[in-house]
C-alpha positions as a Markdown table, in Angstrom:
| # | Residue | x | y | z |
|---|---|---|---|---|
| 1 | Met | 4.3 | -6.1 | 4.3 |
| 2 | Asp | 2.7 | -4.0 | 7.0 |
| 3 | Asn | 3.8 | -4.6 | 10.6 |
| 4 | Ser | 0.8 | -2.9 | 12.2 |
| 5 | Asn | -2.9 | -3.6 | 12.7 |
| 6 | Asn | -3.7 | -0.8 | 10.3 |
| 7 | Arg | -0.9 | 1.3 | 9.0 |
| 8 | Asp | 2.3 | 2.8 | 10.4 |
| 9 | Val | 3.9 | 4.0 | 7.3 |
| 10 | Asn | 3.9 | 7.2 | 5.3 |
| 11 | Pro | 2.0 | 7.2 | 2.0 |
| 12 | Tyr | 4.4 | 9.5 | 0.0 |
| 13 | Val | 6.7 | 8.3 | -2.6 |
| 14 | Gln | 9.9 | 10.2 | -3.3 |
| 15 | Arg | 11.5 | 9.8 | -6.7 |
| 16 | Val | 15.2 | 10.4 | -7.4 |
| 17 | Asp | 16.5 | 10.6 | -10.9 |
| 18 | Ala | 20.2 | 11.0 | -11.7 |
| 19 | Pro | 21.4 | 12.6 | -14.9 |
| 20 | Asp | 24.0 | 10.9 | -17.1 |
| 21 | Gly | 27.2 | 10.5 | -15.2 |
| 22 | Gly | 25.5 | 10.6 | -11.8 |
| 23 | Ala | 25.7 | 6.8 | -11.6 |
| 24 | Asp | 29.5 | 6.8 | -11.8 |
| 25 | Ala | 29.8 | 8.8 | -8.7 |
| 26 | Leu | 27.4 | 6.5 | -6.9 |
| 27 | Arg | 29.3 | 3.5 | -8.0 |
| 28 | Glu | 32.8 | 4.7 | -7.3 |
| 29 | Asn | 32.2 | 6.8 | -4.1 |
| 30 | Tyr | 29.1 | 5.5 | -2.2 |
| 31 | Thr | 30.2 | 1.9 | -2.2 |
| 32 | Glu | 33.8 | 2.8 | -1.3 |
| 33 | Asn | 32.8 | 5.2 | 1.5 |
| 34 | Tyr | 29.8 | 3.3 | 3.0 |
| 35 | Ala | 29.7 | -0.3 | 1.7 |
| 36 | Gly | 33.3 | -1.2 | 1.2 |
| 37 | Val | 33.5 | -2.3 | -2.5 |
| 38 | Gly | 32.5 | -1.1 | -5.9 |
| 39 | Cys | 29.5 | -2.0 | -8.0 |
| 40 | Asn | 28.4 | -2.3 | -11.6 |
| 41 | Asp | 27.7 | 0.4 | -14.1 |
| 42 | Leu | 24.7 | 1.9 | -12.4 |
| 43 | Gly | 22.0 | 4.3 | -13.5 |
| 44 | Cys | 20.6 | 6.0 | -10.4 |
| 45 | Asp | 16.9 | 6.1 | -10.2 |
| 46 | Asn | 15.8 | 6.1 | -6.5 |
| 47 | Asn | 12.3 | 5.8 | -5.2 |
| 48 | Ser | 11.8 | 6.5 | -1.6 |
| 49 | Asp | 8.4 | 5.3 | -0.4 |
| 50 | Met | 7.0 | 4.7 | 3.1 |
| 51 | Ser | 8.0 | 1.1 | 2.7 |
| 52 | Gly | 5.5 | -1.7 | 3.2 |
| 53 | Lys | 2.6 | 0.5 | 2.3 |
| 54 | Lys | 2.1 | -0.9 | -1.2 |
| 55 | Pro | 4.6 | -3.3 | -2.6 |
| 56 | His | 3.0 | -3.0 | -6.1 |
| 57 | Arg | 3.3 | 0.8 | -6.3 |
| 58 | Met | 6.9 | 2.1 | -6.2 |
| 59 | Gly | 6.9 | 5.1 | -8.3 |
| 60 | Val | 7.9 | 3.2 | -11.4 |
| 61 | Lys | 6.8 | 5.2 | -14.4 |
| 62 | Lys | 5.2 | 3.9 | -17.6 |
| 63 | Gly | 7.6 | 2.1 | -19.9 |
| 64 | Phe | 10.1 | 1.7 | -17.1 |
| 65 | Gly | 10.1 | -2.1 | -17.4 |
| 66 | Val | 9.8 | -2.5 | -21.2 |
| 67 | Gly | 12.7 | -4.5 | -22.4 |
| 68 | Ile | 14.4 | -4.1 | -19.0 |
| 69 | Ala | 15.1 | -6.9 | -16.5 |
| 70 | Ile | 13.9 | -5.8 | -13.1 |
| 71 | Gly | 14.7 | -7.4 | -9.8 |
| 72 | Ile | 13.4 | -6.6 | -6.3 |
| 73 | Val | 15.5 | -7.2 | -3.2 |
| 74 | Thr | 14.5 | -6.8 | 0.4 |
| 75 | Pro | 15.8 | -7.9 | 3.8 |
| 76 | Tyr | 12.6 | -9.9 | 4.7 |
| 77 | Asn | 11.1 | -13.1 | 3.5 |
| 78 | Asn | 7.5 | -11.8 | 4.1 |
| 79 | Gln | 8.1 | -8.9 | 1.9 |
| 80 | Val | 9.5 | -11.2 | -0.8 |
| 81 | Asp | 6.3 | -13.3 | -0.6 |
| 82 | Ala | 4.1 | -10.2 | -0.8 |
| 83 | Phe | 6.0 | -9.0 | -4.0 |
| 84 | Asn | 5.8 | -12.4 | -5.6 |
| 85 | Arg | 2.1 | -12.6 | -5.0 |
| 86 | Gln | 1.4 | -9.3 | -6.7 |
| 87 | Leu | 4.2 | -8.9 | -9.2 |
| 88 | Ser | 4.6 | -12.3 | -10.9 |
| 89 | His | 6.6 | -10.8 | -13.8 |
| 90 | Val | 9.3 | -9.3 | -11.6 |
| 91 | Lys | 12.0 | -11.4 | -9.8 |
| 92 | Ala | 11.9 | -10.8 | -6.0 |
| 93 | Gly | 14.3 | -12.2 | -3.4 |
| 94 | Thr | 16.0 | -11.5 | -0.2 |
| 95 | Ile | 19.2 | -9.6 | -0.5 |
| 96 | His | 21.2 | -12.6 | 0.8 |
| 97 | Lys | 19.7 | -14.9 | -1.9 |
| 98 | Tyr | 20.3 | -12.3 | -4.6 |
| 99 | Gln | 24.1 | -12.6 | -4.2 |
| 100 | Gly | 25.6 | -13.7 | -7.5 |
| 101 | Arg | 22.6 | -12.5 | -9.5 |
| 102 | Glu | 22.3 | -9.3 | -11.5 |
| 103 | Glu | 19.5 | -7.4 | -13.2 |
| 104 | Asp | 19.4 | -4.2 | -15.4 |
| 105 | Thr | 17.4 | -2.6 | -12.7 |
| 106 | Ile | 17.3 | -3.4 | -9.0 |
| 107 | Ile | 14.6 | -2.0 | -6.6 |
| 108 | Met | 15.5 | -2.3 | -2.9 |
| 109 | Ser | 12.5 | -2.3 | -0.5 |
| 110 | Val | 13.7 | -1.6 | 3.0 |
| 111 | Val | 10.2 | -2.2 | 4.6 |
| 112 | Asp | 11.0 | -0.9 | 8.2 |
| 113 | Asn | 9.2 | 2.1 | 9.5 |
| 114 | Gln | 12.2 | 2.6 | 11.8 |
| 115 | Ile | 15.2 | 1.3 | 9.9 |
| 116 | Ser | 16.6 | -1.7 | 11.8 |
| 117 | Glu | 20.2 | -2.7 | 12.2 |
| 118 | Phe | 19.5 | -5.8 | 10.3 |
| 119 | Ala | 18.2 | -3.9 | 7.2 |
| 120 | Asp | 20.9 | -1.3 | 7.6 |
| 121 | Asp | 23.9 | -3.7 | 7.5 |
| 122 | Ala | 26.5 | -2.1 | 5.2 |
| 123 | Lys | 27.6 | -5.3 | 3.6 |
| 124 | Met | 24.0 | -6.2 | 2.7 |
| 125 | Leu | 23.5 | -2.7 | 1.2 |
| 126 | Asn | 26.6 | -3.2 | -0.9 |
| 127 | Val | 25.1 | -6.5 | -2.2 |
| 128 | Ala | 21.9 | -4.8 | -3.0 |
| 129 | Val | 23.5 | -1.9 | -4.9 |
| 130 | Ser | 25.9 | -4.1 | -6.8 |
| 131 | Arg | 23.2 | -6.3 | -8.1 |
| 132 | Ala | 22.1 | -3.4 | -10.4 |
| 133 | Gln | 23.8 | -3.2 | -13.8 |
| 134 | Lys | 22.1 | 0.0 | -15.0 |
| 135 | Arg | 19.6 | 1.5 | -12.5 |
| 136 | Phe | 19.1 | 1.2 | -8.7 |
| 137 | Cys | 15.9 | 2.2 | -6.9 |
| 138 | Leu | 15.7 | 2.6 | -3.2 |
| 139 | Val | 12.4 | 2.3 | -1.4 |
| 140 | Val | 12.5 | 3.5 | 2.1 |
| 141 | Thr | 10.3 | 4.9 | 4.8 |
| 142 | Gly | 9.6 | 8.6 | 5.0 |
| 143 | Asn | 9.2 | 8.5 | 8.7 |
| 144 | Glu | 11.6 | 10.6 | 10.8 |
| 145 | Gln | 14.3 | 8.3 | 12.0 |
| 146 | Glu | 15.3 | 8.0 | 15.6 |
| 147 | Lys | 18.9 | 7.5 | 14.7 |
| 148 | His | 21.3 | 7.9 | 11.8 |
| 149 | Ser | 21.6 | 5.0 | 9.4 |
| 150 | Asn | 23.7 | 3.8 | 6.4 |
| 151 | Ile | 20.5 | 3.7 | 4.4 |
| 152 | Met | 19.8 | 7.4 | 5.0 |
| 153 | Asp | 23.4 | 8.1 | 4.1 |
| 154 | Leu | 22.9 | 6.3 | 0.8 |
| 155 | Leu | 19.7 | 8.3 | 0.1 |
| 156 | Asp | 21.5 | 11.6 | 0.9 |
| 157 | Tyr | 24.4 | 10.6 | -1.2 |
| 158 | Ile | 22.2 | 9.8 | -4.2 |
| 159 | Ala | 20.6 | 13.2 | -3.8 |
| 160 | Tyr | 23.9 | 14.9 | -3.5 |
| 161 | Asn | 25.2 | 13.4 | -6.7 |
| 162 | Asn | 22.9 | 15.4 | -9.0 |
| 163 | Cys | 19.8 | 13.4 | -8.3 |
| 164 | Met | 16.5 | 15.1 | -7.8 |
| 165 | Val | 14.1 | 14.1 | -5.0 |
| 166 | Thr | 10.4 | 14.7 | -5.5 |
| 167 | Glu | 7.3 | 13.5 | -3.7 |
| 168 | Ser | 4.4 | 11.8 | -5.5 |
| 169 | Lys | 0.8 | 13.0 | -5.2 |
| 170 | Leu | -0.3 | 9.7 | -3.6 |
| 171 | Ala | -2.1 | 10.2 | -0.4 |
| 172 | Ser | -4.7 | 8.4 | 1.8 |
| 173 | Ile | -7.4 | 9.2 | 4.3 |
| 174 | Phe | -5.7 | 6.6 | 6.4 |
| 175 | Asp | -2.6 | 8.8 | 6.8 |
| 176 | Tyr | -4.3 | 9.9 | 10.1 |
| 177 | Leu | -3.4 | 6.4 | 11.4 |
| 178 | Tyr | 0.3 | 7.3 | 11.5 |
| 179 | Glu | 1.7 | 7.9 | 14.9 |
| 180 | Gln | 3.2 | 11.2 | 13.8 |
| 181 | Tyr | -0.3 | 12.5 | 12.9 |
| 182 | Thr | -1.8 | 11.8 | 16.3 |
| 183 | Glu | -2.7 | 15.4 | 17.0 |
| 184 | Gln | -4.3 | 15.9 | 13.5 |
| 185 | Arg | -6.2 | 12.5 | 14.0 |
| 186 | Met | -7.6 | 13.6 | 17.3 |
| 187 | Ala | -8.7 | 16.9 | 15.9 |
| 188 | Phe | -10.3 | 15.2 | 12.9 |
| 189 | Leu | -12.2 | 12.7 | 15.0 |
| 190 | Glu | -13.5 | 15.3 | 17.4 |
| 191 | Ser | -15.1 | 17.2 | 14.5 |
| 192 | His | -16.6 | 14.1 | 12.7 |
| 193 | Pro | -19.1 | 11.5 | 13.6 |
| 194 | Gln | -17.9 | 8.4 | 15.5 |
| 195 | Ile | -19.8 | 5.3 | 14.2 |
| 196 | Ser | -17.2 | 2.7 | 15.2 |
| 197 | Glu | -14.6 | 1.7 | 17.8 |
| 198 | Tyr | -12.1 | 1.6 | 14.9 |
| 199 | Val | -10.5 | 4.8 | 13.8 |
| 200 | Ser | -10.1 | 3.5 | 10.2 |
| 201 | Glu | -13.9 | 2.9 | 9.9 |
| 202 | Asn | -14.6 | 6.4 | 11.3 |
| 203 | Leu | -12.3 | 7.9 | 8.7 |
| 204 | Thr | -13.9 | 5.9 | 5.9 |
| 205 | Tyr | -17.4 | 6.9 | 7.0 |
| 206 | Ser | -16.5 | 10.6 | 7.0 |
| 207 | Leu | -14.9 | 10.3 | 3.6 |
| 208 | Ile | -18.0 | 8.6 | 2.1 |
| 209 | Gly | -20.1 | 11.3 | 3.5 |
| 210 | Glu | -17.9 | 14.0 | 2.0 |
| 211 | Val | -18.0 | 12.2 | -1.4 |
| 212 | Leu | -21.8 | 11.9 | -1.4 |
| 213 | Ala | -22.2 | 15.6 | -0.5 |
| 214 | Ser | -19.7 | 16.7 | -3.2 |
| 215 | Asp | -21.9 | 16.0 | -6.2 |
| 216 | Thr | -25.6 | 16.5 | -6.8 |
| 217 | Ala | -25.6 | 13.3 | -8.8 |
| 218 | Tyr | -25.3 | 11.4 | -5.5 |
| 219 | Asn | -28.2 | 13.2 | -3.8 |
| 220 | Phe | -30.4 | 10.1 | -4.0 |
| 221 | Leu | -27.8 | 8.0 | -2.2 |
| 222 | Lys | -27.4 | 7.3 | 1.5 |
| 223 | Val | -24.7 | 5.4 | 3.5 |
| 224 | Leu | -25.6 | 2.9 | 6.2 |
| 225 | Cys | -23.1 | 1.4 | 8.7 |
| 226 | His | -22.5 | -2.1 | 9.9 |
| 227 | Val | -25.4 | -3.7 | 8.1 |
| 228 | Pro | -25.8 | -7.5 | 8.8 |
| 229 | Leu | -25.3 | -9.4 | 5.6 |
| 230 | Arg | -28.4 | -11.5 | 6.2 |
| 231 | Gln | -30.5 | -8.4 | 6.0 |
| 232 | Val | -29.1 | -7.5 | 2.6 |
| 233 | Val | -29.3 | -10.9 | 1.0 |
| 234 | Lys | -32.7 | -12.4 | 1.8 |
| 235 | Asp | -32.7 | -15.2 | -0.9 |
| 236 | Thr | -30.1 | -17.7 | 0.2 |
| 237 | Ser | -30.7 | -20.2 | -2.6 |
| 238 | Met | -27.4 | -19.4 | -4.4 |
| 239 | Met | -25.3 | -19.9 | -1.3 |
| 240 | Ser | -23.3 | -23.0 | -0.4 |
| 241 | Thr | -23.8 | -24.6 | 3.0 |
| 242 | Gln | -20.7 | -22.9 | 4.3 |
| 243 | Glu | -21.7 | -19.5 | 2.9 |
| 244 | Leu | -25.2 | -19.8 | 4.3 |
| 245 | Lys | -23.7 | -20.5 | 7.8 |
| 246 | Tyr | -21.4 | -17.5 | 7.4 |
| 247 | Ala | -24.0 | -15.1 | 6.1 |
| 248 | Ser | -26.5 | -16.1 | 8.8 |
| 249 | Asn | -24.2 | -15.1 | 11.6 |
| 250 | Tyr | -25.4 | -11.7 | 12.9 |
| 251 | Asn | -21.8 | -10.6 | 13.3 |
| 252 | Thr | -21.3 | -11.0 | 9.6 |
| 253 | His | -21.9 | -7.5 | 8.3 |
| 254 | Leu | -21.0 | -5.0 | 5.7 |
| 255 | Asp | -18.9 | -2.1 | 7.1 |
| 256 | Phe | -20.8 | 0.4 | 4.8 |
| 257 | Leu | -23.7 | 0.0 | 2.5 |
| 258 | Ile | -24.7 | 2.8 | 0.1 |
| 259 | Ile | -28.4 | 2.6 | -0.8 |
| 260 | Asn | -30.9 | 4.4 | -2.9 |
| 261 | Lys | -32.9 | 6.6 | -0.6 |
| 262 | Val | -36.2 | 6.1 | -2.5 |
| 263 | Ser | -36.1 | 2.4 | -3.3 |
| 264 | Lys | -34.0 | 1.4 | -0.3 |
| 265 | Gln | -32.1 | -0.9 | -2.7 |
| 266 | Pro | -28.4 | -1.4 | -2.0 |
| 267 | Val | -26.1 | 0.2 | -4.6 |
| 268 | Leu | -22.6 | -0.4 | -3.3 |
| 269 | Ala | -20.9 | -2.1 | -0.4 |
| 270 | Ile | -17.6 | -0.8 | 1.0 |
| 271 | Glu | -15.3 | -2.6 | 3.4 |
| 272 | Thr | -12.4 | -1.1 | 5.4 |
| 273 | Asp | -9.6 | -3.6 | 5.6 |
| 274 | Gly | -6.9 | -3.3 | 8.3 |
| 275 | Tyr | -3.9 | -5.1 | 6.8 |
| 276 | Ser | -2.9 | -7.3 | 9.7 |
| 277 | Tyr | -6.5 | -8.5 | 10.2 |
| 278 | His | -7.3 | -9.0 | 6.5 |
| 279 | Asn | -4.0 | -10.0 | 4.9 |
| 280 | Asp | -3.7 | -13.3 | 3.0 |
| 281 | Glu | -2.4 | -15.2 | 6.0 |
| 282 | Thr | -5.4 | -14.6 | 8.3 |
| 283 | Glu | -8.6 | -16.5 | 8.9 |
| 284 | Gln | -10.5 | -13.3 | 8.2 |
| 285 | His | -9.1 | -13.3 | 4.7 |
| 286 | Gln | -10.9 | -16.6 | 4.0 |
| 287 | Arg | -14.2 | -15.0 | 5.3 |
| 288 | Asp | -13.5 | -12.1 | 3.0 |
| 289 | Ile | -13.3 | -14.4 | 0.1 |
| 290 | Met | -16.7 | -15.9 | 1.0 |
| 291 | Lys | -18.2 | -12.4 | 1.4 |
| 292 | Asp | -16.8 | -11.4 | -2.0 |
| 293 | His | -18.2 | -14.5 | -3.7 |
| 294 | Ile | -21.7 | -14.0 | -2.1 |
| 295 | Leu | -21.9 | -10.4 | -3.1 |
| 296 | Ser | -20.7 | -11.1 | -6.6 |
| 297 | Asn | -23.3 | -13.9 | -7.1 |
| 298 | Tyr | -26.0 | -11.5 | -6.0 |
| 299 | Gly | -24.8 | -8.6 | -8.1 |
| 300 | Leu | -23.9 | -6.2 | -5.4 |
| 301 | Pro | -20.6 | -4.3 | -6.2 |
| 302 | Leu | -18.1 | -4.3 | -3.4 |
| 303 | Leu | -15.2 | -1.9 | -2.9 |
| 304 | Arg | -12.4 | -2.8 | -0.4 |
| 305 | Leu | -10.3 | -0.1 | 1.0 |
| 306 | Ser | -7.0 | -1.3 | 2.5 |
| 307 | Thr | -5.5 | 0.9 | 5.3 |
| 308 | Lys | -2.2 | 0.5 | 3.5 |
| 309 | Gly | -3.6 | 1.8 | 0.2 |
| 310 | Ser | -4.2 | 5.3 | -1.1 |
| 311 | Gly | -6.5 | 7.2 | -3.4 |
| 312 | Glu | -9.6 | 6.2 | -1.5 |
| 313 | Arg | -11.7 | 9.2 | -2.6 |
| 314 | Glu | -11.0 | 8.5 | -6.2 |
| 315 | Lys | -11.8 | 4.8 | -5.8 |
| 316 | Ile | -15.2 | 5.6 | -4.1 |
| 317 | Ile | -16.1 | 8.1 | -6.8 |
| 318 | Ser | -15.2 | 5.7 | -9.5 |
| 319 | Ser | -17.2 | 2.9 | -8.0 |
| 320 | Leu | -20.2 | 5.1 | -7.5 |
| 321 | Asn | -20.1 | 6.4 | -11.0 |
| 322 | Met | -20.0 | 2.9 | -12.3 |
| 323 | Val | -23.1 | 1.8 | -10.5 |
| 324 | Ile | -25.3 | 4.8 | -11.1 |
| 325 | Cys | -24.7 | 5.1 | -14.8 |
C-alpha cells in the first residue's frame, strides 16, 4: 500500500541476519523489555524496507520459503489485501487477526512512512513477534522518524543482538519523489528537459533518453511523449465498442512511445503509473486494462513503470532488447 499520489517511501531494503543463539536473546529480552511477554523459539532474520513500496519484494532470498510456512502480518487491512493479491501462496492477515496462529516464519510489514501510534502499539508488536516459531522479519520504513518508537527500539535491539544490517542494491529513478530528496529533485529537474506537469513523467523521460544514448544499438530509436492512442492504432477493426470509444478520445494517450527513426514504426510503449491514480481500486485501472488489451491485440509491447517500483533502467533495457532482437 502506498499512501501518496506517487511515492513517499524509501526504496532501500535492509536485511538483518542473526547467528545461532541470537534468537534466544530476542525472545527472552526484547519481549520482556518492550512488549511485555515472551515469544516462541525465534530465528531472527529482519528485513527493513521502506514499507509500502513493494509488498512482493521484501529481501527474501532464494530458497527462503522452501518447506517453510510463511505468514505476513501488518496493522492495516489495505496492506493485507495488497499482499493477498500478489502473494497467493503466503498467508497474510492483520496482526489482530493473527492472534492464536503461528508460522515458521513471520514477516511484519509496518507500512507507515512515519510510524504511527497505532502500528507502534507494544502489545500488537508482541503479538506479531510471538507468531513466529523460527524466524521473524521486520519490514519498516527507512525514512528518518520524527519521534522515537517501539518499532525502532525493536530494530535496534535485533541489530544489537549480533544481527547484521545491510542495505540492498534496489533503487529507483522515482527516489527523487521522496520528500527528503527535494533539493536533489529540484537540481535534477533544472538540468533536464521538462515535458510534463508531472515530475514522475519528467524523470521517466530523462531516464529513457539516457538509456537510448547509452548503447549504439539504440541509435535508430527515438522517444516521443504523450502520443494519442488513436494516432498509433489506425485500424480499429479489432476493438470492442467500449475500446473504440476509449481509444478515440484525444486525451487517451501513451506517456512515451519509442519509434524507429527511419520507418517511424512504433517499437515500445512506456507508461508511468503513479500508484494512487493507477492502483487496482481506481477507475483509471480499468482504463489501463483496456489500453493493455488494445496494445496486446495490435502487437505493440507495453512497459509499465510504477512509481513504487524499482530497477526502471534495467526494465527499459530489457524491454528494448527484446523488441529489437
